[in-house]
C-alpha positions, 0 to 999 in steps of 0.5 A: 500500500502506498501513502501520499506525501501528505499522509506521510507528512501528517504522520511524521508531524503527529503529536503521538510518538508511535504514529510519528515513528511509523511515518518516519519509518515509511519515509525511510523506505522511499527513494533518496530524493523523496526522503530529502523532501521530508528532512525538515520534518525529521529535524522539527520533530519533538521526538529525539529518535526521529530527529536522530534519524533525520540527522543521520540521514543528512550526514549520510547524504552529506547535505550541508544545507541543514548545517545551521539546524544541526548546529542548533541541535548540537548546542542545545542537546545532550546524549545521543542526539548531540553525538549524532549532530557532532558526527553530521557536522564533522561531515561538512565542517566550516570554520564555526562548526570545526571550532565548536567540535574542537572546543567540545573535544578539548572540554571533554579531554579536560573533564573528569566527568566525561562518559566513554560514549560521549568521549568517543563521539567527540573524538571521532567527530573531531578527527573526522573534521580534518583527519590529517591534522586532528588525528595527530593532535587527538592522539597526543591529547589521548596519550597525555591523559592515559591516567584516566581509564575512560580516555585510555580506553578510547586511545586503545 
């Protein structure tokens, strides 16, 4: 059974999470160009799982058109949504987003409160921004923080 774009739009914009997730799932089964039309609805969803999938698709498509939206989400979010946003921003960095990711990475290097998942996400995003220069710097910072078991595990 095929659904119209209007039906799918209504579903993904539903205030009922299960309906919105169903709509997102149906959209993700469509062709790439059609999915692209729905990306703003993923990003504006009140449900983090739907935003997360939308951001991941944007990263997969390497669609820099949404960089400002993803930057806003990165700055306002925590947890998995922030990690996905950092990864997406690292796919199409500009001076501002590269600096933002760098500062986040440095903040986590200096913090004793970082979780392993958070630190892995920051390290990966930071290296992905500029693999040549950032890999060396990340490696040096990780080596210098070997006394921290979480940072050592990321180094390993």
